C-alpha positions, 0 to 999 in steps of 0.5 A: 212561164213568168211572161205568161204570169206577168201577162195574167196579173196585168189583164192582158190576153194570152195572146201577148198583145204587148210588145215584149218591151212594155213595161206595163204589159196591159194594152189591149191590142199591139198597136195600142202598146206600140202607140203608147211609146209615143214613137217618132217615125223618121223621114229619113227611113225611106233612103231610096228617096234621097239616093234618087235625089242625089243622083238626079242632082248629079245629073243636073250638076253634070248637065250644068258643067257640061254646058258651061263648058260650051257642049250642048248635050241632047238632054239632062240625063248622064248618058246624054252628057257622057255623049256630048262629052265623048263627041267633044273630045273626038 
């Protein structure tokens, strides 16, 4: 009941366009309300990119290490490096 009264007093729609944490409750749309807060989206939200990048860097580091040891992997992928190491140990 208190929220409906606050929304009515602020002149907003009864549909509740504003977020519950909005101090003014006077925005015409939810997007307008969120934009008014000046939120900054972090580029690190998509952690999957960072995870893939780390895996790729690790594979390249392992490939470089194998080449420095005198091995000749068929490619830079981890399974190629592992095969070259297994072949050298045999």
